C-alpha positions, -999 to +999 in steps of 0.1 A: +000+000+000+026+025+011+056+003+017+056+011+054+066-019+076+070-006+111+087-026+139+072-031+173+088+000+188+074+022+161+040+006+162+035+002+199+059+026+217+059+020+254+037-010+249+062-028+226+074-052+253+038-065+258+033-065+220+064-087+216+047-113+238+015-111+217+035-117+185+055-146+200+022-161+210+010-158+174+041-176+162+037-204+187-001-209+181+004-208+143+030-236+145+007-256+168-022-251+144-006-254+110+030-265+115+062-247+108+063-220+081+081-189+070+057-164+088+049-128+082+030-106+107+002-081+102-017-056+123-050-037+117-063-012+142-098-005+153-112+030+149-128+058+168-152+085+155-139+118+168-165+141+152-191+138+124-219+117+140-243+102+115-231+123+085-216+099+061-248+084+048-259+118+036-227+127+018-212+144+048-178+148+065-162+129+094-130+131+115-120+097+127-089+079+138-071+046+141-068+034+177-041+015+195-063-016+200-056-039+170-062-072+154-029-090+147-019-122+129+008-145+118+003-157+083+019-176+054+008-181+018-004-214+004-006-226-032-040-243-030-061-211-032-077-218+003-078-191+029-078-206+064-081-184+094-081-194+130-091-165+153-091-169+191-126-168+204-142-175+170-149-206+149-123-213+122-128-199+087-120-217+055-127-202+020-117-217-013-110-186-035-112-207-066-149-215-060-163-186-040-198-195-049-196-225-025-193-201+004-226-192+021-236-156+025-244-140+059-222-166+076-200-143+098-163-139+092-163-166+065-187-145+043-166-114+049-134-132+037-152-145+006-167-111-001-132-094+001-117-120-022-146-115-048-142-077-046-104-079-050-109-099-082-135-075-095-111-046-089-085-064-110-063-077-081-050-112-076-062-134-048-047-166-034-046-189-004-030-183+030-032-196+066-034-171+095-036-173+132-054-142+146-059-125+179-077-092+186-079-066+212-105-046+193-136-048+214-165-065+197-199-048+197-184-016+212-184+008+184-147+006+175-152-015+143-139-049+151-154-063+119-137-035+098-104-041+116-106-078+106-116-069+070-086-046+066-063-073+080-074-097+053-069-070+026-034-062+039-025-099+037-038-103+002-020-071-008+013-083+006+012-119-006-003-115-041-003-078-052+031-064-044+016-036-022-004-021-052-037-018-034-046+016-020-064+025+012-095+034-008-093-001-024-092-017+010-122+003+021-143-005-010-134-042-007-146-043+029-177-023+021-185-047-008-181-077+015-205-062+041-230-050+015-231-081-007-221-109+016-233-098+050-264-079+038-253-050+060-257-014+047-221-004+055-206+029+045-168+034+040-159+053+072-151+023+094-129+007+068-111+039+058-103+048+095-089+014+102-068+012+070-054+047+070-037+053+104-036+085+124-065+109+122-084+108+089-106+135+075-133+120+052-156+138+028-183+117+011-199+145-009-183+133-041-173+097-038-146+094-011-120+121-005-097+118+024-067+134+041-046+118+069-033+140+097-007+132+123-023+139+156-025+122+190-042+131+223-012+116+241+010+144+228-012+168+248-013+148+280-048+134+273-062+099+274-089+085+253-115+062+269-143+041+255-169+031+281-191+002+271-225+008+288-241-024+275-262-035+245-296-027+260-326-049+254-344-032+226-341-040+188-323-009+175-327-017+138-355+008+133-338+035+155-306+033+133-324+033+100-347+061+109-318+086+111-307+085+074-343+080+063-355+111+080-326+131+067-333+119+032-370+130+037-360+165+045-336+167+015-364+153-007-387+181+003-361+206-008-356+189-042-325+168-034-317+132-025-294+139+004-285+167+027-250+172+014-266+188-017-288+212+004-278+245+019-288+250+055-300+285+047-326+271+022-340+249+049-342+277+075-359+301+051-385+274+041-387+257+075-424+264+081-436+250+048-413+220+050-424+213+086-461+213+075-455+190+046-432+167+065-451+164+098-419+153+115-401+178+138-375+152+147-365+149+110-359+187+109-338+186+141-317+158+126-312+177+094-301+208+113-277+185+133-262+174+100-256+210+088-240+222+120-220+190+124-205+196+089-192+230+101-178+214+133-159+188+113-143+215+092-133+234+123-120+202+140-099+194+110-083+228+113-078+223+151-061+189+145-039+203+117-029+232+140-024+210+171-051+230+190-063+204+214-084+228+234-104+238+204-109+202+194-122+193+228-147+221+227-159+210+193-162+174+204-183+185+233-206+206+211-209+176+187-219+153+216-245+178+228-259+180+193-261+142+190-280+141+223-304+169+217-308+173+180-299+140+164-314+122+194-295+090+195-288+088+232-314+062+240-341+041+225-376+056+224-391+021+226-378+017+261-372+052+276-366+039+311-334+022+299-308+050+294-273+037+300-256+062+276-271+093+293-262+078+326-226+072+316-224+108+301-239+122+333-214+105+355-185+114+333-196+151+333-197+150+371-162+136+371-149+161+346-159+190+369-127+181+389-105+181+358-086+210+343-101+200+309-117+172+290-149+162+273-173+133+267-197+123+240-219+096+225-197+074+203-208+059+170-243+048+162-257+056+196-290+044+213-270+018+233-234+008+235-205+032+241-194+067+250-161+084+245-143+104+271-111+125+268-094+136+300-060+144+315-036+115+318-032+120+355-069+113+360-069+079+343-068+057+374-094+077+393-118+078+363-114+041+357-122+034+394-152+059+394-169+045+363-160+009+372-185+011+401-213+015+377-203-003+345-176-027+356-138-024+352-139-048+322-160-022+303-136+008+307-111+008+279-082+033+277-066+037+243-048+062+221-046+071+184-020+053+164+000+066+135-002+034+114-032+019+098-034-017+085+002-028+079+027-056+077+048-056+108+086-061+110+089-089+136 
């Protein structure tokens, strides 16, 4: 992709000693599972959404970042065309790339691997067999894109083994999206895949295809820690809640003669609001549309803040974005079960904690309605914050992480 092959020190920094044990474990387990081979090692991070909540589906902008939690593997090519993946905690995957039609769709990781292989061929790339032993620290079902991390790992292996590094980040993302859309029956965008593949902070603009810019930025540099708090899945079916957001945004755009909000000017909506409101009969849709327009402005400002290294401005904008998600976008809890509000509770408790901190912020993270929040706070507060939130959500659900400079890469080990 870009020829970068970092060693453990470059990739993990102060965590390199622990990382070495993880990679030695991979080597041992691969040998136990498959026998001796000339192994190569790969890493693909999870991702965090910094700002740009629910904008991508309407052609909007997002600022996201690769995180220090990653999916790693030891792998070796084979000449039989069969991809075999053993992942700790998951059932083994075996896909014959010569007869992809034999692989069932909507069958978990197996379908994703087959979908990526099919997409690679359609994009004019070569595919072939390999064996891989995989472990992951990317939290499943916690809004940090464990599936996209896995997808980008598979893309990176195919790129290294069979394509001489010719695939681009955008190719990776489109292959992952294709696999989810056509083999998983999931309406995936490109944000998760791009943020996992690229490394660092990535600015994404979906108004005309996919435009992106990577920016070197870390919270760690400014003495800040990034936390993800998993508040639980909840008990409601969130399918309708999620799908209603883009659907309502599209409805507003349609009343203004466009198919998506990226092609509408906020001023046009404001000057015709009364008429649109009467025709639409849905005030929530209007609030969600206004969230989109204001969020677009915040993403542009946040991009400038990250480029300039202005962490205080970025924290302010993230706080404003989170407030807008809560009040305008309204994805803090499920309307089907309003008594169950773990995200608002986690935000409330974090805001109470932040009153003692010199600076920091918190916000809904990702899709919302249930799941996770993000908190940014001074490094010296990490232990106290973990202890405080652990009382309510359990220590196992409080995750400290950082932004990492490298995306999905082969590792020099």
